[in-house]
Every structure is written in structure tokens, then in C-alpha cells.
C-alpha positions in Angstrom: -16.0 -1.2 -12.5 -13.9 -4.3 -12.4 -11.3 -4.4 -9.6 -7.9 -5.0 -11.0 -5.2 -6.9 -9.0 -2.5 -6.1 -11.4 -1.6 -3.3 -13.9 -1.1 -6.0 -16.6 -4.8 -7.1 -16.2 -6.0 -3.4 -16.4 -3.9 -2.7 -19.4 -5.2 -5.7 -21.2 -8.7 -4.3 -20.9 -7.4 -0.9 -21.7 -6.0 -2.1 -25.1 -9.0 -4.1 -25.9 -11.3 -1.1 -25.3 -13.1 -2.6 -22.4 -12.3 0.5 -20.3 -10.5 3.9 -20.7 -8.3 6.0 -18.4 -11.0 8.5 -18.1 -13.4 5.8 -16.8 -10.8 4.7 -14.4 -10.2 8.0 -13.0 -14.0 8.8 -12.7 -14.3 5.4 -10.9 -11.6 6.3 -8.4 -12.9 9.8 -7.9 -16.3 8.4 -7.0 -14.8 6.0 -4.5 -12.8 8.7 -2.8 -16.0 10.6 -2.4 -17.7 7.6 -1.0 -14.9 6.9 1.5 -14.1 10.4 2.8 -14.6 9.0 6.4 -11.2 7.2 5.8 -9.5 10.4 5.4 -6.8 8.8 3.1 -6.3 12.0 0.9 -5.5 15.5 1.9 -5.9 16.8 -1.6 -7.5 15.3 -4.6 -6.5 16.5 -8.2 -9.8 15.7 -9.9 -9.7 18.1 -12.8 -6.0 17.6 -13.5 -6.4 13.7 -13.2 -9.2 13.7 -15.8 -7.4 15.9 -18.2 -4.2 13.6 -18.0 -6.4 10.6 -18.2 -7.8 12.0 -21.7 -4.2 12.6 -22.9 -3.0 9.1 -21.9 -6.1 7.6 -23.7 -5.1 9.4 -26.8 -1.6 7.9 -26.6 -3.1 4.5 -26.0 -5.1 4.8 -29.2 -2.0 5.9 -31.1 0.0 3.0 -29.7 2.4 5.5 -28.0 1.5 5.1 -24.4 4.0 4.6 -21.7 4.6 1.5 -19.5 2.3 2.8 -16.7 -0.7 3.8 -18.9 -3.8 3.4 -16.8 -2.0 3.4 -13.5 -3.9 5.8 -11.3 -1.5 6.7 -8.4 -1.6 8.5 -5.1 1.5 10.0 -3.5 2.3 10.5 0.1 2.4 14.0 1.3 6.1 14.0 1.8 6.8 13.8 -2.0 7.2 17.0 -4.1 5.1 17.5 -7.2 5.7 20.8 -8.9 3.0 23.4 -8.5 1.3 21.2 -6.0 1.1 21.5 -2.3 3.4 19.4 0.0 3.0 19.6 3.7 4.4 16.4 5.3 1.1 16.3 7.3 2.3 19.5 9.1 0.8 23.0 9.9 4.4 24.3 9.6 4.1 23.9 5.7 0.6 25.2 5.4 0.0 26.5 2.0 3.3 25.6 0.7 3.7 24.6 -3.0 6.6 22.7 -4.4 8.7 24.3 -7.2 9.9 21.0 -8.5 8.9 17.3 -8.8 10.6 14.3 -7.0 12.6 12.3 -9.2 10.8 9.1 -8.3 7.5 10.8 -9.1 8.7 12.3 -12.4 9.9 8.8 -13.7 6.5 7.4 -13.0 5.0 10.5 -14.8 7.2 10.0 -17.8 5.8 6.6 -18.2 2.1 7.9 -18.2 1.1 7.3 -14.6 -1.9 9.4 -13.5 -1.6 11.2 -10.1 -4.9 11.5 -8.5 -3.9 13.2 -5.3 -1.6 13.5 -2.2 -2.2 11.2 0.7 -2.4 11.6 4.4 0.6 10.6 6.6 2.1 11.0 10.0 3.6 14.4 10.4 7.0 14.5 8.7 6.7 10.7 8.5 7.1 10.3 12.4 4.7 7.8 13.6 3.3 4.3 13.3 -0.5 5.0 13.3 -1.0 8.0 11.1 -2.5 9.8 14.3 0.1 12.6 14.4 -1.1 14.1 11.1 -2.2 17.9 11.0 -5.1 16.7 9.0 -6.4 14.1 11.5 -5.9 10.4 11.5 -6.4 8.2 8.4 -8.6 5.1 9.1 -8.3 1.5 8.3 -10.9 0.3 5.8 -11.0 -3.2 7.5 -12.2 -1.4 10.6 -12.5 2.5 10.7 -12.1 2.4 14.5 -8.5 1.2 14.0 -5.5 2.7 12.7 -4.1 2.1 9.1 -0.5 2.1 10.4 2.2 4.7 9.6 3.7 6.8 8.6 2.2 6.0 5.0 -1.1 5.3 6.5 -3.2 7.1 3.9 -1.2 5.6 1.1 -1.9 2.1 2.3 -5.6 2.8 2.9 -6.1 4.3 -0.5 -5.0 1.0 -2.1 -6.7 -1.2 0.5 -10.0 0.6 -0.2 -9.6 0.9 -4.0 -9.1 4.6 -4.0 -6.3 4.3 -6.4 -4.5 1.4 -8.1 -1.1 2.0 -6.2 0.6 4.5 -4.0 4.1 5.8 -3.3 5.2 5.9 0.3 8.4 6.6 2.2 9.9 4.1 4.6 12.3 5.4 7.4 11.8 2.6 9.9 8.9 0.5 8.4 6.6 3.3 7.3 5.7 1.5 4.0 5.7 -2.1 5.3 3.9 -1.6 8.7 0.8 0.1 7.2 0.9 -2.3 4.2 0.6 -5.2 6.8 -2.1 -3.4 8.7 -4.1 -2.9 5.5 -3.5 -6.2 3.7 -1.5 -5.0 0.8 2.1 -5.1 -0.5 4.6 -2.7 0.8 8.2 -2.6 -0.6 11.2 -1.0 1.0 14.2 -0.9 -1.4 17.9 -1.0 -0.6 19.0 2.4 0.5 20.3 4.3 -2.4 18.4 2.2 -5.0 15.8 5.2 -5.4 16.6 8.8 -5.5 15.5 10.8 -2.5 15.5 14.1 -4.5 12.2 15.7 -3.8 11.3 13.6 -0.7 11.0 15.8 2.4 13.7 14.4 4.8 13.1 13.0 8.2 16.3 11.0 8.7 18.5 11.2 5.5 20.5 8.0 6.1 17.4 5.9 6.6 14.7 7.4 4.3 13.6 5.3 1.3 10.8 5.7 -1.2 8.9 2.6 -1.9 5.7 1.5 -3.6 2.5 0.2 -2.1 0.4 -2.2 -4.3 -2.0 -5.0 -4.5 0.5 -7.3 -6.2 4.2 -8.1 -6.1 4.1 -7.8 -9.8 3.2 -4.0 -9.7 5.7 -3.3 -6.8 8.4 -4.8 -9.1 7.4 -2.7 -12.1 7.3 0.6 -10.1 10.6 0.0 -8.5 12.1 -0.9 -11.8 11.0 2.4 -13.3 11.8 4.6 -10.3 15.2 3.2 -9.3 18.6 4.2 -10.8 21.2 6.9 -10.7 20.2 10.5 -10.4 22.4 13.7 -10.7 20.3 15.3 -8.0 21.1 12.8 -5.3 24.7 11.8 -4.6 23.6 8.9 -2.4 21.9 7.0 -5.1 23.7 3.9 -6.4 25.0 3.8 -10.2 24.4 0.1 -10.4 22.4 -1.1 -13.3 18.8 -1.7 -12.5 17.5 -5.2 -13.4 14.3 -5.8 -15.2 12.5 -6.8 -11.8 9.1 -7.2 -13.5 10.5 -9.8 -16.0 12.2 -12.1 -13.3 9.2 -12.8 -11.0 9.2 -16.6 -11.6 11.0 -18.6 -8.9 12.6 -21.8 -10.2 10.8 -24.8 -8.7 14.1 -26.6 -8.5 15.9 -23.9 -6.6 16.0 -24.3 -2.9 16.4 -21.3 -0.7 18.1 -21.1 2.7 15.6 -19.2 5.0 16.1 -18.0 8.5 13.7 -16.7 10.9 14.4 -14.7 14.1 13.5 -16.8 16.9 12.6 -13.7 18.9 10.1 -12.4 16.3 8.1 -15.7 16.2 8.4 -17.1 19.8 8.0 -13.9 21.6 5.0 -13.7 23.8 4.4 -10.1 22.7 3.4 -11.6 19.2 -0.3 -12.2 18.9 -0.9 -15.9 18.6 -2.8 -15.6 15.3 0.2 -13.7 13.8 2.6 -16.4 15.1 0.4 -19.2 13.6 0.2 -17.6 10.2 3.9 -16.9 10.1 4.9 -20.5 11.3 2.4 -21.9 8.6 4.3 -20.1 5.8 7.7 -21.5 7.3 6.3 -25.0 7.7 5.1 -25.0 4.1 8.6 -23.8 2.8 10.2 -26.6 4.8 7.9 -29.0 3.4 8.7 -28.0 -0.1 12.3 -28.7 0.5 13.7 -25.2 1.5 16.1 -25.0 4.5 14.2 -23.1 7.2 16.1 -22.6 10.4 15.6 -20.5 13.6 18.4 -18.0 14.4 19.3 -15.8 17.3 20.6 -12.1 16.8 22.1 -11.0 20.1 22.1 -7.4 19.0 18.4 -7.4 18.1 17.5 -5.7 21.3 19.7 -2.7 20.4 18.2 -2.2 17.0 15.3 0.0 18.1 17.2 2.3 20.4 19.8 2.7 17.9 17.2 3.5 15.4 15.5 6.2 17.5 18.9 7.9 18.6 20.1 8.3 15.1 16.8 9.2 13.4 15.9 11.8 16.0 19.4 13.3 15.8 19.0 13.5 11.9 15.5 14.9 12.4 16.7 17.6 14.6 19.1 18.7 11.8 16.8 18.3 9.0 13.9 20.1 10.4 15.8 23.1 11.5 15.1 24.6 8.1 11.5 25.1 9.0 11.8 28.3 11.0 9.0 30.5 9.9 11.2 32.8 7.9 11.5 31.4 4.4 8.3 29.5 3.9 5.5 27.9 5.6 3.7 28.9 8.9 4.8 32.0 10.5 3.5 33.0 13.9 1.5 36.3 14.0 2.4 36.6 17.7 6.2 37.0 17.2 7.7 40.3 18.2 11.4 39.6 17.4 13.5 37.1 15.5 14.0 34.8 18.5 10.2 34.8 19.3 9.5 34.2 15.6 11.5 30.9 15.6 10.1 29.8 18.9 6.5 30.6 18.3 6.4 29.5 14.7 8.0 26.2 15.3 5.9 25.5 18.5 2.7 26.4 16.6 3.7 24.7 13.5 5.0 21.3 14.7 2.8 18.8 16.4 3.7 17.1 19.8 5.4 14.0 18.3 7.6 15.9 16.0 8.5 18.4 18.8 9.4 15.4 21.0 11.7 14.0 18.4 13.5 17.2 17.7 14.1 17.7 21.3 15.5 14.1 21.7 17.6 14.6 18.6 19.0 18.0 19.9 19.7 16.4 23.2 21.7 13.4 21.8 23.7 15.9 19.4 24.5 18.3 22.3 28.1 18.7 23.2 27.9 17.0 26.6 26.1 13.9 25.3 27.2 13.6 21.7 29.8 10.7 22.4 27.6 9.0 24.9 24.6 8.7 22.7 25.1 9.6 19.0 28.6 8.4 18.5 27.9 5.0 20.4 24.7 4.6 18.3 26.7 4.9 15.1 29.1 2.2 16.3 26.3 -0.1 17.3 24.8 0.6 13.9 28.0 -0.6 12.3 27.9 -3.8 14.5 24.2 -4.5 13.6 25.2 -4.1 9.9 28.0 -6.6 10.2 25.9 -9.2 12.1 23.1 -8.8 9.5 25.6 -9.1 6.6 27.0 -12.3 8.3 23.5 -13.8 8.5 22.6 -12.9 5.0 25.7 -14.6 3.9 24.5 -17.8 5.4 20.9 -17.5 4.4 19.1 -16.2 1.3 16.2 -14.5 3.2 15.3 -13.5 6.7 11.5 -14.1 7.6 9.5 -12.4 10.3 6.0 -10.9 11.1 5.9 -7.3 10.1 4.3 -6.3 13.4 3.7 -7.9 16.7 0.0 -7.1 16.6 -2.7 -6.3 14.0 -4.1 -2.9 13.6 -4.8 -1.3 17.1 -7.5 1.1 18.0 -7.3 4.8 17.4 -6.1 6.4 20.5 -4.8 3.3 22.1 -1.1 4.2 22.0 -1.1 7.9 21.8 -0.5 8.5 25.5 2.5 5.9 25.5 5.1 6.9 22.9 7.2 3.8 23.9 4.4 1.4 23.1 4.0 3.2 19.7 7.6 2.9 19.0 7.6 -0.8 19.7 5.2 -1.3 16.8 8.3 -0.9 14.6 10.5 -3.5 16.4 10.5 -5.9 13.4 10.9 -3.5 10.6 13.6 -1.1 11.7 16.4 -3.5 11.2 16.2 -3.2 7.3 16.5 0.6 7.7 19.5 0.4 10.1 21.4 -1.7 7.8 20.0 -0.4 4.4 18.7 -3.8 3.3 15.7 -4.3 1.0 12.5 -5.8 2.7 8.9 -6.4 1.6 5.5 -6.8 3.5 3.1 -9.4 2.1 -0.5 -10.0 3.0 -0.6 -13.1 5.1 -4.3 -13.6 5.7 -6.4 -12.2 8.4 -7.0 -12.8 12.2 -10.4 -14.0 13.5 -11.6 -10.4 13.6 -10.8 -9.9 10.0 -7.9 -7.7 10.5 -4.9 -8.2 7.9 -1.6 -9.8 9.0 1.7 -9.2 7.3 4.8 -11.3 6.6 8.2 -9.7 6.2 11.0 -10.9 3.9 14.4 -9.3 4.0 17.5 -10.0 1.9 20.8 -8.7 1.0 21.4 -5.2 -0.4 20.7 -4.8 -4.1 19.1 -8.3 -4.3 15.5 -7.0 -5.0 15.3 -9.2 -8.1 15.6 -12.3 -5.8 13.4 -10.7 -3.3 10.6 -10.1 -5.8 10.8 -13.6 -7.2 10.7 -15.3 -3.9 8.0 -13.0 -2.7 5.8 -14.0 -5.7 6.4 -17.7 -4.9 5.6 -17.1 -1.2 2.3 -15.2 -2.3 1.3 -18.3 -4.1 1.8 -20.4 -1.0 -0.3 -17.9 1.1 -3.0 -18.0 -1.6 -3.2 -21.7 -1.3 -3.7 -21.3 2.4 -6.8 -19.0 1.7 -8.3 -21.7 -0.5 -8.1 -24.2 2.3 -9.4 -21.7 4.8 
């Protein structure tokens, strides 16, 4: 079957009778079966997907189909789907089924998206490699001995390997953008509060965002447009009107942007040379086309990562306290009283990385250290937000690599949590301040491993971000022709 870069191309063939939703689902199910070694899916809804595809085909024939007819979608294993399992990649929620559907997922279903399965991820979205999953690691399709990134690793791999047309992931510190970069696809983190978190299993509630992973900026814009907007189930969602992102993707050729890049993110020796070269090539081309491109320094950049980990582990400690073996999920058979039930169920049910972050979060929230760590980190977060807001007042966009390296080998960083955390060094800023950011494919290194480019902008300016990203994608495509 033809590989479709955009949903628009797919729907053109759908309406012309060149393909059907049933054929599309069959194609993806075959590919999933052929690529089980990638471990991208933890559960596949084969029968249900075929049945829904037939229903959508009937609506297409009647001219009554929704805007996402033909979109075969995978959802990360942290998003609730009524009467389906959801485990957040953890043993603690073994055999649990959700009684309701996440708002973001339901809005896509209402437009005739077809969900083909739930996808592998780091346990409770805590990780940068997808190696902490109870279901085992997902693998990068470019090199199965390498990680796909995390925590939405399975979601990114599924799009990369053509196991579905698009995926829904969650981004707490880069968990959509980093795997998108490692897998050579588009990953978009919206403004905090742009998309309802109702039905998203919480890791860190003031950081978590649901975002699309696609093969094109066009499809990412359409998915966000449909998902975004007010929701009575989530009081943190903005009531601002949602622009028609998918209709505003053309960048005015006469419009000149002011672009900044963080000097530390490009000139740092920790950034692999080929990533630096690809990033600078885009910046040079933007400069050559008349845009203002300037290096900047952000003194507080060194505090972004520790601030992020102090606050997210604190919120994780609180959010994950509900998983106690009493109400649902894993319950230890070795417990002999209530206290041992809590201890044994949580010790058996949570993996090492989740236990580590719960313990760190509990420590920084303890009475003796609350002011020294949690309160101070909240103050630093505010300062980082103010400095970022100042920069984005002077510039339209901030550009950086998504990651300092390309995908690393499985097992390389599992014994050194600090090195694993540093994989998020360029992505966490957007989550700390709540700004929108996107990861775009920016070619490959000499080993054929994908490289990502990150663009960040002001809160609620996704419309500008999408149009500029579409423009930058064209620049990168021209590089590919030259290469």
C-alpha cells in the first residue's frame, strides 16, 4: 500500500475509491505483525479497528464522514480509553481497564479517527529511552539496537515504522519531542492548558501536556486543532478560542522573523558535531533569507533541569500515592496487614526509576527540606518563566537541537540516571514555562540516525509556530535534495 505523508493525501485517495479504511487498517495490522521486534504496541485492537473502519467507510460513501476519516491512530499507554486497558507501562495497573475516555481521545474519535492500539512507554512517562517499561523497551526502527527515546517511545516508533498514521503521546519534559527527534518524525508539545488533561494518567500535573506525533506539520496542526479547547472536566484548560491551525500553514514570504538560538545549545561540546552542523545549517539559511538570527545567552539555563526534576518528582510523589494496592491494580499476595499491603504492593508494582522519583519527590516535600528544595524550585521556575518571556518578547522563535546526541544504544545509560536525565536538557524549558514547542526532522547523521530541530515560541501562539515550522520543513527538504 502507498505510504501517505499527510492525511489530506490519504483522504483524497479515500474519496476517489483508491483505498478504503478497511484496507488501511489491514495494512497497518500486517505491518505491526511484521515489526513485533520493535515492541511499539502493548495491545492491538485488531477486531475493533476493522469494525470501526467498516463503519467509517460507510460514512465516507454517504458523504457524512468526520474530518479524521482514514486516520489510523495509536495512543500512548497513559491515555484512558473506555473499556480498554491502560497501565502507564507499569505492573501496578496490571489488568486495569478505564471506565471513561480521555477528552483528547474522544474528540479525535468524534471525527472518525480509528484507534488501532495502545503503545509502549516508559513507566508512568518517567524516562528518556522507553527502557523503564514493564513491557520491555521499544526499539528504534532506524537501528533496533538503539532506543527510540522516551517516554513516548512506542508512539514515535509506530509512526516512524509505518505501523499507524499518527500517534498521541504525552510531554512532561520532552516526552513527545525527544522520541520524535530520535525517530525522525514530527512531535508537538502545545501550550500548557491548550489541551485537556482529563483522562491522562498524571505524572506531574503542572507540566503534563498531550501532543501529536505525525509525519507532517500539517497533520500535527489538524490533530491539535481538533483536540484543543475548553473542557468542563479540566479546570486548568484555557477557554481561549482555538484557531484553525490547519488552515494557516503558509508562511508569508515577505514576513521576516526574529529568531534566537541559545548559544549553549549549539556551541556546547556535549552536542554531537553533526547535530551542531545540521542546526547551524538551518540557522544560516534563515539568515540568508533575510530573517534576523542571533545567538543569545540565558544565565538561568543551568538551573532549568534541576528545577524540573525537583518539581516533577514532588508532583509524582503526590500523584502516584493513589496506587496503593487497595482500590485497583496490583495487590501483593505476600501482604499480612495494611502497612505491608502498601509497602509490598508498591515495591512489587513500581519499577526502579519510578520508585527513585517517588523517593526523591517525597524527600523534597518533607517538612525539613520543603523550603530548601520545593519552595526554592518554585521561585526559580518563576524566574525562568520571566526570563523566557523576556526573550520571546524580543524574538519570535527560539531554536535549538532537540537532543545533544542521536539515539543511544539500549542499556548505555540505564546505570547512570544523571546521564539519562541530561538527554532532556534542551526540551524541559518549554515544560517549565508552559510554552509550545515542536520537534522537526532535520536530516540524519553519517550512521543514518535521525536528528531533530526544536522551535519554541510564546504561549498560545501555536498558529505562528505551525506556519513557521512548515516553512522551516521546506528549507530542510531542500537540504535533502542537495545531499
